[in-house]
PyMOL Python script that loads the backbone (N, CA, C, O; Angstrom):
from pymol import cmd

cmd.read_pdbstr("""\
ATOM      1  N   MET A   1     162.345  37.434  58.602  1.00  0.00           N
ATOM      2  CA  MET A   1     161.808  37.725  59.907  1.00  0.00           C
ATOM      3  C   MET A   1     162.879  38.432  60.730  1.00  0.00           C
ATOM      4  O   MET A   1     164.032  38.001  60.748  1.00  0.00           O
ATOM      5  N   LEU A   2     162.522  39.478  61.389  1.00  0.00           N
ATOM      6  CA  LEU A   2     163.453  40.260  62.184  1.00  0.00           C
ATOM      7  C   LEU A   2     163.648  39.626  63.554  1.00  0.00           C
ATOM      8  O   LEU A   2     162.708  39.075  64.126  1.00  0.00           O
ATOM      9  N   PRO A   3     164.872  39.702  64.082  1.00  0.00           N
ATOM     10  CA  PRO A   3     165.092  39.179  65.436  1.00  0.00           C
ATOM     11  C   PRO A   3     164.349  40.032  66.451  1.00  0.00           C
ATOM     12  O   PRO A   3     164.132  41.223  66.225  1.00  0.00           O
ATOM     13  N   PRO A   4     163.961  39.429  67.566  1.00  0.00           N
ATOM     14  CA  PRO A   4     163.252  40.220  68.574  1.00  0.00           C
ATOM     15  C   PRO A   4     164.164  41.288  69.158  1.00  0.00           C
ATOM     16  O   PRO A   4     165.383  41.125  69.218  1.00  0.00           O
ATOM     17  N   ASP A   5     163.566  42.348  69.574  1.00  0.00           N
ATOM     18  CA  ASP A   5     164.316  43.429  70.215  1.00  0.00           C
ATOM     19  C   ASP A   5     164.971  42.887  71.476  1.00  0.00           C
ATOM     20  O   ASP A   5     164.347  42.142  72.232  1.00  0.00           O
ATOM     21  N   ALA A   6     166.214  43.254  71.703  1.00  0.00           N
ATOM     22  CA  ALA A   6     166.961  42.737  72.857  1.00  0.00           C
ATOM     23  C   ALA A   6     166.246  43.049  74.165  1.00  0.00           C
ATOM     24  O   ALA A   6     166.379  42.300  75.133  1.00  0.00           O
ATOM     25  N   ASP A   7     165.498  44.130  74.208  1.00  0.00           N
ATOM     26  CA  ASP A   7     164.790  44.491  75.428  1.00  0.00           C
ATOM     27  C   ASP A   7     163.596  43.584  75.688  1.00  0.00           C
ATOM     28  O   ASP A   7     163.125  43.506  76.823  1.00  0.00           O
ATOM     29  N   THR A   8     163.095  42.894  74.664  1.00  0.00           N
ATOM     30  CA  THR A   8     161.917  42.051  74.837  1.00  0.00           C
ATOM     31  C   THR A   8     162.267  40.586  75.057  1.00  0.00           C
ATOM     32  O   THR A   8     161.379  39.780  75.334  1.00  0.00           O
ATOM     33  N   VAL A   9     163.540  40.224  74.939  1.00  0.00           N
ATOM     34  CA  VAL A   9     163.948  38.841  75.147  1.00  0.00           C
ATOM     35  C   VAL A   9     163.919  38.548  76.639  1.00  0.00           C
ATOM     36  O   VAL A   9     164.545  39.251  77.432  1.00  0.00           O
ATOM     37  N   VAL A  10     163.188  37.503  77.015  1.00  0.00           N
ATOM     38  CA  VAL A  10     163.084  37.130  78.415  1.00  0.00           C
ATOM     39  C   VAL A  10     164.120  36.050  78.699  1.00  0.00           C
ATOM     40  O   VAL A  10     164.109  34.992  78.070  1.00  0.00           O
ATOM     41  N   ARG A  11     164.991  36.310  79.620  1.00  0.00           N
ATOM     42  CA  ARG A  11     166.042  35.375  80.010  1.00  0.00           C
ATOM     43  C   ARG A  11     165.477  34.367  81.004  1.00  0.00           C
ATOM     44  O   ARG A  11     164.526  34.644  81.735  1.00  0.00           O
ATOM     45  N   HIS A  12     166.087  33.202  81.005  1.00  0.00           N
ATOM     46  CA  HIS A  12     165.662  32.138  81.912  1.00  0.00           C
ATOM     47  C   HIS A  12     165.612  32.617  83.354  1.00  0.00           C
ATOM     48  O   HIS A  12     164.632  32.375  84.059  1.00  0.00           O
ATOM     49  N   GLN A  13     166.659  33.289  83.791  1.00  0.00           N
ATOM     50  CA  GLN A  13     166.740  33.708  85.187  1.00  0.00           C
ATOM     51  C   GLN A  13     165.698  34.765  85.551  1.00  0.00           C
ATOM     52  O   GLN A  13     165.366  34.926  86.725  1.00  0.00           O
ATOM     53  N   ASP A  14     165.185  35.479  84.561  1.00  0.00           N
ATOM     54  CA  ASP A  14     164.215  36.542  84.820  1.00  0.00           C
ATOM     55  C   ASP A  14     162.772  36.060  84.805  1.00  0.00           C
ATOM     56  O   ASP A  14     161.858  36.835  85.090  1.00  0.00           O
ATOM     57  N   ASP A  15     162.557  34.803  84.480  1.00  0.00           N
ATOM     58  CA  ASP A  15     161.200  34.297  84.308  1.00  0.00           C
ATOM     59  C   ASP A  15     160.932  33.149  85.285  1.00  0.00           C
ATOM     60  O   ASP A  15     161.389  32.029  85.057  1.00  0.00           O
ATOM     61  N   PRO A  16     160.198  33.414  86.368  1.00  0.00           N
ATOM     62  CA  PRO A  16     159.918  32.366  87.354  1.00  0.00           C
ATOM     63  C   PRO A  16     159.201  31.158  86.748  1.00  0.00           C
ATOM     64  O   PRO A  16     159.414  30.030  87.192  1.00  0.00           O
ATOM     65  N   ALA A  17     158.360  31.380  85.743  1.00  0.00           N
ATOM     66  CA  ALA A  17     157.654  30.260  85.110  1.00  0.00           C
ATOM     67  C   ALA A  17     158.634  29.348  84.387  1.00  0.00           C
ATOM     68  O   ALA A  17     158.489  28.127  84.449  1.00  0.00           O
ATOM     69  N   ARG A  18     159.620  29.903  83.708  1.00  0.00           N
ATOM     70  CA  ARG A  18     160.635  29.082  83.035  1.00  0.00           C
ATOM     71  C   ARG A  18     161.464  28.309  84.047  1.00  0.00           C
ATOM     72  O   ARG A  18     161.819  27.154  83.810  1.00  0.00           O
ATOM     73  N   ARG A  19     161.771  28.932  85.161  1.00  0.00           N
ATOM     74  CA  ARG A  19     162.546  28.257  86.195  1.00  0.00           C
ATOM     75  C   ARG A  19     161.754  27.087  86.776  1.00  0.00           C
ATOM     76  O   ARG A  19     162.302  26.006  86.994  1.00  0.00           O
ATOM     77  N   ARG A  20     160.470  27.305  87.025  1.00  0.00           N
ATOM     78  CA  ARG A  20     159.620  26.213  87.531  1.00  0.00           C
ATOM     79  C   ARG A  20     159.512  25.092  86.511  1.00  0.00           C
ATOM     80  O   ARG A  20     159.545  23.917  86.876  1.00  0.00           O
ATOM     81  N   ARG A  21     159.383  25.442  85.234  1.00  0.00           N
ATOM     82  CA  ARG A  21     159.268  24.445  84.173  1.00  0.00           C
ATOM     83  C   ARG A  21     160.536  23.586  84.087  1.00  0.00           C
ATOM     84  O   ARG A  21     160.457  22.372  83.900  1.00  0.00           O
ATOM     85  N   LEU A  22     161.699  24.223  84.225  1.00  0.00           N
ATOM     86  CA  LEU A  22     162.952  23.480  84.202  1.00  0.00           C
ATOM     87  C   LEU A  22     163.012  22.502  85.374  1.00  0.00           C
ATOM     88  O   LEU A  22     163.415  21.352  85.201  1.00  0.00           O
ATOM     89  N   ARG A  23     162.624  22.943  86.534  1.00  0.00           N
ATOM     90  CA  ARG A  23     162.584  22.047  87.701  1.00  0.00           C
ATOM     91  C   ARG A  23     161.629  20.878  87.459  1.00  0.00           C
ATOM     92  O   ARG A  23     161.946  19.733  87.778  1.00  0.00           O
ATOM     93  N   TRP A  24     160.468  21.174  86.897  1.00  0.00           N
ATOM     94  CA  TRP A  24     159.484  20.122  86.636  1.00  0.00           C
ATOM     95  C   TRP A  24     160.033  19.117  85.631  1.00  0.00           C
ATOM     96  O   TRP A  24     159.872  17.910  85.815  1.00  0.00           O
ATOM     97  N   ARG A  25     160.676  19.596  84.579  1.00  0.00           N
ATOM     98  CA  ARG A  25     161.237  18.696  83.561  1.00  0.00           C
ATOM     99  C   ARG A  25     162.377  17.857  84.121  1.00  0.00           C
ATOM    100  O   ARG A  25     162.685  16.793  83.584  1.00  0.00           O
ATOM    101  N   SER A  26     163.001  18.321  85.184  1.00  0.00           N
ATOM    102  CA  SER A  26     164.112  17.591  85.785  1.00  0.00           C
ATOM    103  C   SER A  26     163.649  16.433  86.659  1.00  0.00           C
ATOM    104  O   SER A  26     164.464  15.598  87.052  1.00  0.00           O
ATOM    105  N   ARG A  27     162.381  16.368  86.965  1.00  0.00           N
ATOM    106  CA  ARG A  27     161.848  15.236  87.732  1.00  0.00           C
ATOM    107  C   ARG A  27     161.804  14.025  86.804  1.00  0.00           C
ATOM    108  O   ARG A  27     161.197  14.075  85.735  1.00  0.00           O
ATOM    109  N   ARG A  28     162.441  12.957  87.211  1.00  0.00           N
ATOM    110  CA  ARG A  28     162.591  11.804  86.334  1.00  0.00           C
ATOM    111  C   ARG A  28     162.000  10.559  86.977  1.00  0.00           C
ATOM    112  O   ARG A  28     161.748  10.517  88.181  1.00  0.00           O
ATOM    113  N   GLY A  29     161.787   9.551  86.147  1.00  0.00           N
ATOM    114  CA  GLY A  29     161.269   8.271  86.619  1.00  0.00           C
ATOM    115  C   GLY A  29     162.314   7.476  87.382  1.00  0.00           C
ATOM    116  O   GLY A  29     161.986   6.782  88.344  1.00  0.00           O
ATOM    117  N   LEU A  30     163.555   7.569  86.966  1.00  0.00           N
ATOM    118  CA  LEU A  30     164.633   6.890  87.679  1.00  0.00           C
ATOM    119  C   LEU A  30     165.075   7.761  88.852  1.00  0.00           C
ATOM    120  O   LEU A  30     165.454   8.917  88.664  1.00  0.00           O
ATOM    121  N   LEU A  31     165.027   7.214  90.043  1.00  0.00           N
ATOM    122  CA  LEU A  31     165.383   7.963  91.234  1.00  0.00           C
ATOM    123  C   LEU A  31     166.798   8.527  91.148  1.00  0.00           C
ATOM    124  O   LEU A  31     167.047   9.649  91.591  1.00  0.00           O
ATOM    125  N   GLU A  32     167.718   7.762  90.585  1.00  0.00           N
ATOM    126  CA  GLU A  32     169.104   8.214  90.485  1.00  0.00           C
ATOM    127  C   GLU A  32     169.208   9.490  89.663  1.00  0.00           C
ATOM    128  O   GLU A  32     169.892  10.433  90.062  1.00  0.00           O
ATOM    129  N   ASN A  33     168.531   9.526  88.513  1.00  0.00           N
ATOM    130  CA  ASN A  33     168.515  10.742  87.685  1.00  0.00           C
ATOM    131  C   ASN A  33     167.892  11.898  88.458  1.00  0.00           C
ATOM    132  O   ASN A  33     168.412  13.014  88.451  1.00  0.00           O
ATOM    133  N   ASP A  34     166.790  11.623  89.115  1.00  0.00           N
ATOM    134  CA  ASP A  34     166.076  12.641  89.866  1.00  0.00           C
ATOM    135  C   ASP A  34     166.982  13.248  90.933  1.00  0.00           C
ATOM    136  O   ASP A  34     167.006  14.467  91.106  1.00  0.00           O
ATOM    137  N   LEU A  35     167.722  12.415  91.643  1.00  0.00           N
ATOM    138  CA  LEU A  35     168.618  12.899  92.691  1.00  0.00           C
ATOM    139  C   LEU A  35     169.742  13.757  92.123  1.00  0.00           C
ATOM    140  O   LEU A  35     170.036  14.829  92.654  1.00  0.00           O
ATOM    141  N   VAL A  36     170.368  13.293  91.054  1.00  0.00           N
ATOM    142  CA  VAL A  36     171.466  14.047  90.442  1.00  0.00           C
ATOM    143  C   VAL A  36     170.973  15.408  89.960  1.00  0.00           C
ATOM    144  O   VAL A  36     171.584  16.436  90.253  1.00  0.00           O
ATOM    145  N   LEU A  37     169.877  15.409  89.227  1.00  0.00           N
ATOM    146  CA  LEU A  37     169.367  16.657  88.659  1.00  0.00           C
ATOM    147  C   LEU A  37     168.881  17.627  89.738  1.00  0.00           C
ATOM    148  O   LEU A  37     169.157  18.825  89.674  1.00  0.00           O
ATOM    149  N   THR A  38     168.160  17.105  90.721  1.00  0.00           N
ATOM    150  CA  THR A  38     167.645  17.968  91.780  1.00  0.00           C
ATOM    151  C   THR A  38     168.779  18.592  92.581  1.00  0.00           C
ATOM    152  O   THR A  38     168.757  19.791  92.860  1.00  0.00           O
ATOM    153  N   ARG A  39     169.759  17.794  92.948  1.00  0.00           N
ATOM    154  CA  ARG A  39     170.892  18.333  93.707  1.00  0.00           C
ATOM    155  C   ARG A  39     171.681  19.344  92.880  1.00  0.00           C
ATOM    156  O   ARG A  39     172.128  20.368  93.397  1.00  0.00           O
ATOM    157  N   PHE A  40     171.847  19.049  91.597  1.00  0.00           N
ATOM    158  CA  PHE A  40     172.550  19.981  90.733  1.00  0.00           C
ATOM    159  C   PHE A  40     171.810  21.310  90.650  1.00  0.00           C
ATOM    160  O   PHE A  40     172.416  22.372  90.792  1.00  0.00           O
ATOM    161  N   LEU A  41     170.505  21.251  90.422  1.00  0.00           N
ATOM    162  CA  LEU A  41     169.729  22.487  90.319  1.00  0.00           C
ATOM    163  C   LEU A  41     169.689  23.245  91.638  1.00  0.00           C
ATOM    164  O   LEU A  41     169.730  24.475  91.648  1.00  0.00           O
ATOM    165  N   ASP A  42     169.608  22.522  92.751  1.00  0.00           N
ATOM    166  CA  ASP A  42     169.624  23.191  94.050  1.00  0.00           C
ATOM    167  C   ASP A  42     170.894  24.024  94.218  1.00  0.00           C
ATOM    168  O   ASP A  42     170.855  25.124  94.770  1.00  0.00           O
ATOM    169  N   ALA A  43     172.012  23.494  93.741  1.00  0.00           N
ATOM    170  CA  ALA A  43     173.292  24.167  93.919  1.00  0.00           C
ATOM    171  C   ALA A  43     173.606  25.198  92.834  1.00  0.00           C
ATOM    172  O   ALA A  43     174.328  26.160  93.095  1.00  0.00           O
ATOM    173  N   ASN A  44     173.072  25.011  91.613  1.00  0.00           N
ATOM    174  CA  ASN A  44     173.544  25.808  90.478  1.00  0.00           C
ATOM    175  C   ASN A  44     172.487  26.546  89.677  1.00  0.00           C
ATOM    176  O   ASN A  44     172.837  27.389  88.850  1.00  0.00           O
ATOM    177  N   GLU A  45     171.226  26.268  89.885  1.00  0.00           N
ATOM    178  CA  GLU A  45     170.190  26.793  88.993  1.00  0.00           C
ATOM    179  C   GLU A  45     170.179  28.314  88.921  1.00  0.00           C
ATOM    180  O   GLU A  45     169.923  28.875  87.856  1.00  0.00           O
ATOM    181  N   ALA A  46     170.448  28.979  90.015  1.00  0.00           N
ATOM    182  CA  ALA A  46     170.377  30.440  90.038  1.00  0.00           C
ATOM    183  C   ALA A  46     171.464  31.107  89.201  1.00  0.00           C
ATOM    184  O   ALA A  46     171.349  32.289  88.876  1.00  0.00           O
ATOM    185  N   THR A  47     172.510  30.374  88.850  1.00  0.00           N
ATOM    186  CA  THR A  47     173.613  30.963  88.100  1.00  0.00           C
ATOM    187  C   THR A  47     173.711  30.454  86.662  1.00  0.00           C
ATOM    188  O   THR A  47     174.623  30.850  85.935  1.00  0.00           O
ATOM    189  N   LEU A  48     172.800  29.592  86.241  1.00  0.00           N
ATOM    190  CA  LEU A  48     172.860  29.050  84.877  1.00  0.00           C
ATOM    191  C   LEU A  48     172.559  30.131  83.848  1.00  0.00           C
ATOM    192  O   LEU A  48     171.651  30.942  84.033  1.00  0.00           O
ATOM    193  N   THR A  49     173.324  30.137  82.770  1.00  0.00           N
ATOM    194  CA  THR A  49     173.059  31.042  81.652  1.00  0.00           C
ATOM    195  C   THR A  49     171.991  30.431  80.758  1.00  0.00           C
ATOM    196  O   THR A  49     171.657  29.254  80.892  1.00  0.00           O
ATOM    197  N   ASP A  50     171.459  31.235  79.847  1.00  0.00           N
ATOM    198  CA  ASP A  50     170.471  30.718  78.899  1.00  0.00           C
ATOM    199  C   ASP A  50     171.065  29.599  78.048  1.00  0.00           C
ATOM    200  O   ASP A  50     170.377  28.625  77.741  1.00  0.00           O
ATOM    201  N   GLU A  51     172.331  29.727  77.665  1.00  0.00           N
ATOM    202  CA  GLU A  51     172.980  28.694  76.850  1.00  0.00           C
ATOM    203  C   GLU A  51     173.120  27.395  77.640  1.00  0.00           C
ATOM    204  O   GLU A  51     172.907  26.311  77.096  1.00  0.00           O
ATOM    205  N   GLU A  52     173.475  27.501  78.909  1.00  0.00           N
ATOM    206  CA  GLU A  52     173.589  26.304  79.748  1.00  0.00           C
ATOM    207  C   GLU A  52     172.228  25.651  79.943  1.00  0.00           C
ATOM    208  O   GLU A  52     172.116  24.426  79.915  1.00  0.00           O
ATOM    209  N   VAL A  53     171.204  26.454  80.139  1.00  0.00           N
ATOM    210  CA  VAL A  53     169.851  25.911  80.264  1.00  0.00           C
ATOM    211  C   VAL A  53     169.476  25.176  78.977  1.00  0.00           C
ATOM    212  O   VAL A  53     168.877  24.102  79.031  1.00  0.00           O
ATOM    213  N   GLY A  54     169.823  25.746  77.825  1.00  0.00           N
ATOM    214  CA  GLY A  54     169.550  25.079  76.554  1.00  0.00           C
ATOM    215  C   GLY A  54     170.241  23.730  76.463  1.00  0.00           C
ATOM    216  O   GLY A  54     169.644  22.758  76.000  1.00  0.00           O
ATOM    217  N   GLY A  55     171.500  23.661  76.902  1.00  0.00           N
ATOM    218  CA  GLY A  55     172.217  22.385  76.911  1.00  0.00           C
ATOM    219  C   GLY A  55     171.569  21.390  77.855  1.00  0.00           C
ATOM    220  O   GLY A  55     171.458  20.207  77.530  1.00  0.00           O
ATOM    221  N   LEU A  56     171.144  21.852  79.014  1.00  0.00           N
ATOM    222  CA  LEU A  56     170.475  20.980  79.975  1.00  0.00           C
ATOM    223  C   LEU A  56     169.149  20.477  79.426  1.00  0.00           C
ATOM    224  O   LEU A  56     168.809  19.307  79.606  1.00  0.00           O
ATOM    225  N   VAL A  57     168.403  21.339  78.764  1.00  0.00           N
ATOM    226  CA  VAL A  57     167.116  20.931  78.187  1.00  0.00           C
ATOM    227  C   VAL A  57     167.323  19.831  77.141  1.00  0.00           C
ATOM    228  O   VAL A  57     166.527  18.895  77.060  1.00  0.00           O
ATOM    229  N   ARG A  58     168.387  19.942  76.342  1.00  0.00           N
ATOM    230  CA  ARG A  58     168.663  18.880  75.363  1.00  0.00           C
ATOM    231  C   ARG A  58     168.946  17.558  76.068  1.00  0.00           C
ATOM    232  O   ARG A  58     168.549  16.498  75.585  1.00  0.00           O
ATOM    233  N   LEU A  59     169.624  17.618  77.196  1.00  0.00           N
ATOM    234  CA  LEU A  59     169.861  16.390  77.965  1.00  0.00           C
ATOM    235  C   LEU A  59     168.558  15.858  78.547  1.00  0.00           C
ATOM    236  O   LEU A  59     168.347  14.646  78.595  1.00  0.00           O
ATOM    237  N   LEU A  60     167.689  16.751  78.987  1.00  0.00           N
ATOM    238  CA  LEU A  60     166.419  16.334  79.579  1.00  0.00           C
ATOM    239  C   LEU A  60     165.466  15.741  78.546  1.00  0.00           C
ATOM    240  O   LEU A  60     164.500  15.073  78.913  1.00  0.00           O
ATOM    241  N   ASP A  61     165.722  15.974  77.265  1.00  0.00           N
ATOM    242  CA  ASP A  61     164.895  15.387  76.215  1.00  0.00           C
ATOM    243  C   ASP A  61     165.143  13.881  76.061  1.00  0.00           C
ATOM    244  O   ASP A  61     164.366  13.186  75.406  1.00  0.00           O
ATOM    245  N   LEU A  62     166.218  13.385  76.660  1.00  0.00           N
ATOM    246  CA  LEU A  62     166.560  11.968  76.552  1.00  0.00           C
ATOM    247  C   LEU A  62     165.654  11.120  77.435  1.00  0.00           C
ATOM    248  O   LEU A  62     165.027  11.616  78.372  1.00  0.00           O
ATOM    249  N   SER A  63     165.600   9.835  77.116  1.00  0.00           N
ATOM    250  CA  SER A  63     164.896   8.898  77.992  1.00  0.00           C
ATOM    251  C   SER A  63     165.698   8.757  79.283  1.00  0.00           C
ATOM    252  O   SER A  63     166.877   9.107  79.328  1.00  0.00           O
ATOM    253  N   ASP A  64     165.065   8.253  80.315  1.00  0.00           N
ATOM    254  CA  ASP A  64     165.745   8.091  81.598  1.00  0.00           C
ATOM    255  C   ASP A  64     166.989   7.212  81.479  1.00  0.00           C
ATOM    256  O   ASP A  64     168.040   7.547  82.025  1.00  0.00           O
ATOM    257  N   ASN A  65     166.875   6.093  80.771  1.00  0.00           N
ATOM    258  CA  ASN A  65     168.013   5.183  80.662  1.00  0.00           C
ATOM    259  C   ASN A  65     169.162   5.796  79.867  1.00  0.00           C
ATOM    260  O   ASN A  65     170.324   5.628  80.235  1.00  0.00           O
ATOM    261  N   ALA A  66     168.852   6.502  78.788  1.00  0.00           N
ATOM    262  CA  ALA A  66     169.900   7.144  77.999  1.00  0.00           C
ATOM    263  C   ALA A  66     170.590   8.241  78.814  1.00  0.00           C
ATOM    264  O   ALA A  66     171.809   8.398  78.736  1.00  0.00           O
ATOM    265  N   LEU A  67     169.824   8.992  79.588  1.00  0.00           N
ATOM    266  CA  LEU A  67     170.405  10.032  80.434  1.00  0.00           C
ATOM    267  C   LEU A  67     171.294   9.409  81.506  1.00  0.00           C
ATOM    268  O   LEU A  67     172.387   9.911  81.769  1.00  0.00           O
ATOM    269  N   MET A  68     170.845   8.334  82.119  1.00  0.00           N
ATOM    270  CA  MET A  68     171.650   7.668  83.146  1.00  0.00           C
ATOM    271  C   MET A  68     172.957   7.150  82.559  1.00  0.00           C
ATOM    272  O   MET A  68     174.007   7.268  83.189  1.00  0.00           O
ATOM    273  N   ASP A  69     172.903   6.576  81.358  1.00  0.00           N
ATOM    274  CA  ASP A  69     174.130   6.096  80.710  1.00  0.00           C
ATOM    275  C   ASP A  69     175.116   7.235  80.488  1.00  0.00           C
ATOM    276  O   ASP A  69     176.320   7.056  80.672  1.00  0.00           O
ATOM    277  N   LEU A  70     174.618   8.397  80.096  1.00  0.00           N
ATOM    278  CA  LEU A  70     175.498   9.558  79.919  1.00  0.00           C
ATOM    279  C   LEU A  70     176.075  10.026  81.253  1.00  0.00           C
ATOM    280  O   LEU A  70     177.271  10.300  81.353  1.00  0.00           O
ATOM    281  N   LEU A  71     175.232  10.117  82.270  1.00  0.00           N
ATOM    282  CA  LEU A  71     175.689  10.596  83.569  1.00  0.00           C
ATOM    283  C   LEU A  71     176.745   9.678  84.167  1.00  0.00           C
ATOM    284  O   LEU A  71     177.680  10.143  84.819  1.00  0.00           O
ATOM    285  N   LEU A  72     176.598   8.379  83.946  1.00  0.00           N
ATOM    286  CA  LEU A  72     177.551   7.409  84.495  1.00  0.00           C
ATOM    287  C   LEU A  72     178.762   7.198  83.603  1.00  0.00           C
ATOM    288  O   LEU A  72     179.676   6.459  83.969  1.00  0.00           O
ATOM    289  N   GLY A  73     178.784   7.836  82.441  1.00  0.00           N
ATOM    290  CA  GLY A  73     179.912   7.698  81.530  1.00  0.00           C
ATOM    291  C   GLY A  73     179.899   6.406  80.738  1.00  0.00           C
ATOM    292  O   GLY A  73     180.916   6.027  80.156  1.00  0.00           O
ATOM    293  N   ARG A  74     178.763   5.723  80.707  1.00  0.00           N
ATOM    294  CA  ARG A  74     178.649   4.493  79.919  1.00  0.00           C
ATOM    295  C   ARG A  74     178.469   4.787  78.438  1.00  0.00           C
ATOM    296  O   ARG A  74     178.652   3.908  77.596  1.00  0.00           O
ATOM    297  N   SER A  75     178.109   6.023  78.124  1.00  0.00           N
ATOM    298  CA  SER A  75     178.000   6.461  76.731  1.00  0.00           C
ATOM    299  C   SER A  75     178.412   7.927  76.665  1.00  0.00           C
ATOM    300  O   SER A  75     178.519   8.611  77.683  1.00  0.00           O
ATOM    301  N   GLU A  76     178.638   8.384  75.451  1.00  0.00           N
ATOM    302  CA  GLU A  76     179.020   9.774  75.212  1.00  0.00           C
ATOM    303  C   GLU A  76     177.987  10.416  74.296  1.00  0.00           C
ATOM    304  O   GLU A  76     177.345   9.720  73.508  1.00  0.00           O
ATOM    305  N   PRO A  77     177.815  11.736  74.387  1.00  0.00           N
ATOM    306  CA  PRO A  77     176.810  12.417  73.569  1.00  0.00           C
ATOM    307  C   PRO A  77     177.130  12.348  72.085  1.00  0.00           C
ATOM    308  O   PRO A  77     178.290  12.396  71.676  1.00  0.00           O
ATOM    309  N   ASP A  78     176.083  12.234  71.297  1.00  0.00           N
ATOM    310  CA  ASP A  78     176.218  12.276  69.845  1.00  0.00           C
ATOM    311  C   ASP A  78     174.983  12.944  69.263  1.00  0.00           C
ATOM    312  O   ASP A  78     174.050  13.263  70.000  1.00  0.00           O
ATOM    313  N   GLY A  79     174.961  13.154  67.985  1.00  0.00           N
ATOM    314  CA  GLY A  79     173.815  13.773  67.324  1.00  0.00           C
ATOM    315  C   GLY A  79     173.542  15.160  67.868  1.00  0.00           C
ATOM    316  O   GLY A  79     174.447  15.992  67.931  1.00  0.00           O
ATOM    317  N   ASP A  80     172.291  15.420  68.267  1.00  0.00           N
ATOM    318  CA  ASP A  80     171.883  16.730  68.780  1.00  0.00           C
ATOM    319  C   ASP A  80     172.614  17.113  70.058  1.00  0.00           C
ATOM    320  O   ASP A  80     172.732  18.295  70.377  1.00  0.00           O
ATOM    321  N   LEU A  81     173.104  16.124  70.784  1.00  0.00           N
ATOM    322  CA  LEU A  81     173.786  16.413  72.047  1.00  0.00           C
ATOM    323  C   LEU A  81     175.251  16.762  71.863  1.00  0.00           C
ATOM    324  O   LEU A  81     175.923  17.169  72.810  1.00  0.00           O
ATOM    325  N   ASP A  82     175.744  16.603  70.648  1.00  0.00           N
ATOM    326  CA  ASP A  82     177.156  16.854  70.401  1.00  0.00           C
ATOM    327  C   ASP A  82     177.380  18.338  70.107  1.00  0.00           C
ATOM    328  O   ASP A  82     177.847  18.709  69.030  1.00  0.00           O
ATOM    329  N   ASP A  83     177.037  19.175  71.089  1.00  0.00           N
ATOM    330  CA  ASP A  83     177.287  20.612  70.983  1.00  0.00           C
ATOM    331  C   ASP A  83     177.949  21.062  72.282  1.00  0.00           C
ATOM    332  O   ASP A  83     177.821  20.382  73.300  1.00  0.00           O
ATOM    333  N   PRO A  84     178.645  22.174  72.267  1.00  0.00           N
ATOM    334  CA  PRO A  84     179.431  22.583  73.439  1.00  0.00           C
ATOM    335  C   PRO A  84     178.607  22.785  74.710  1.00  0.00           C
ATOM    336  O   PRO A  84     179.071  22.463  75.804  1.00  0.00           O
ATOM    337  N   HIS A  85     177.398  23.312  74.579  1.00  0.00           N
ATOM    338  CA  HIS A  85     176.595  23.604  75.768  1.00  0.00           C
ATOM    339  C   HIS A  85     176.104  22.318  76.427  1.00  0.00           C
ATOM    340  O   HIS A  85     176.149  22.197  77.651  1.00  0.00           O
ATOM    341  N   ALA A  86     175.640  21.364  75.636  1.00  0.00           N
ATOM    342  CA  ALA A  86     175.188  20.091  76.201  1.00  0.00           C
ATOM    343  C   ALA A  86     176.364  19.341  76.810  1.00  0.00           C
ATOM    344  O   ALA A  86     176.232  18.746  77.880  1.00  0.00           O
ATOM    345  N   ARG A  87     177.510  19.362  76.143  1.00  0.00           N
ATOM    346  CA  ARG A  87     178.702  18.689  76.689  1.00  0.00           C
ATOM    347  C   ARG A  87     179.157  19.341  77.997  1.00  0.00           C
ATOM    348  O   ARG A  87     179.539  18.648  78.939  1.00  0.00           O
ATOM    349  N   ARG A  88     179.115  20.654  78.051  1.00  0.00           N
ATOM    350  CA  ARG A  88     179.503  21.361  79.276  1.00  0.00           C
ATOM    351  C   ARG A  88     178.565  21.015  80.421  1.00  0.00           C
ATOM    352  O   ARG A  88     179.004  20.794  81.549  1.00  0.00           O
ATOM    353  N   MET A  89     177.279  20.970  80.126  1.00  0.00           N
ATOM    354  CA  MET A  89     176.314  20.635  81.174  1.00  0.00           C
ATOM    355  C   MET A  89     176.487  19.187  81.613  1.00  0.00           C
ATOM    356  O   MET A  89     176.380  18.884  82.802  1.00  0.00           O
ATOM    357  N   LEU A  90     176.748  18.304  80.682  1.00  0.00           N
ATOM    358  CA  LEU A  90     176.980  16.903  81.041  1.00  0.00           C
ATOM    359  C   LEU A  90     178.196  16.787  81.955  1.00  0.00           C
ATOM    360  O   LEU A  90     178.160  16.053  82.943  1.00  0.00           O
ATOM    361  N   ALA A  91     179.262  17.499  81.638  1.00  0.00           N
ATOM    362  CA  ALA A  91     180.464  17.462  82.482  1.00  0.00           C
ATOM    363  C   ALA A  91     180.152  17.992  83.888  1.00  0.00           C
ATOM    364  O   ALA A  91     180.627  17.443  84.882  1.00  0.00           O
ATOM    365  N   ARG A  92     179.368  19.040  83.962  1.00  0.00           N
ATOM    366  CA  ARG A  92     179.012  19.592  85.273  1.00  0.00           C
ATOM    367  C   ARG A  92     178.132  18.641  86.051  1.00  0.00           C
ATOM    368  O   ARG A  92     178.294  18.501  87.263  1.00  0.00           O
ATOM    369  N   LEU A  93     177.196  17.978  85.372  1.00  0.00           N
ATOM    370  CA  LEU A  93     176.333  17.006  86.044  1.00  0.00           C
ATOM    371  C   LEU A  93     177.139  15.807  86.531  1.00  0.00           C
ATOM    372  O   LEU A  93     176.902  15.305  87.630  1.00  0.00           O
ATOM    373  N   ARG A  94     178.079  15.350  85.729  1.00  0.00           N
ATOM    374  CA  ARG A  94     178.920  14.218  86.132  1.00  0.00           C
ATOM    375  C   ARG A  94     179.755  14.578  87.355  1.00  0.00           C
ATOM    376  O   ARG A  94     180.015  13.720  88.199  1.00  0.00           O
ATOM    377  N   ALA A  95     180.169  15.811  87.459  1.00  0.00           N
ATOM    378  CA  ALA A  95     181.012  16.241  88.576  1.00  0.00           C
ATOM    379  C   ALA A  95     180.194  16.493  89.850  1.00  0.00           C
ATOM    380  O   ALA A  95     180.753  16.544  90.945  1.00  0.00           O
ATOM    381  N   ALA A  96     178.896  16.649  89.707  1.00  0.00           N
ATOM    382  CA  ALA A  96     178.046  17.005  90.855  1.00  0.00           C
ATOM    383  C   ALA A  96     177.851  15.866  91.821  1.00  0.00           C
ATOM    384  O   ALA A  96     177.162  16.022  92.828  1.00  0.00           O
TER     385      ALA A  96
END
""", "prot")
cmd.dss("prot")
cmd.show_as("cartoon", "prot")
cmd.util.cbc("prot")
cmd.orient("prot")
């Protein structure tokens, strides 16, 4: 299968629907997670790269409790989360 033409690749920042979807996925059941993610996106969403968005999406795939443990430093990423983009996003979220 051939890779898509570079001109046809839609970047996160260029697609309002993707940006809305990321915001929607960031809404969490735990208020603490919701506050951290919302404040982070308010301050940084416009400058996130596609790779950073990918790392954030991997974090958003976690359950609320697992995400909170990571944000508070009670656990460290492993498995699918043990990649540079997810780790970078986790560090940025912890600092926010």
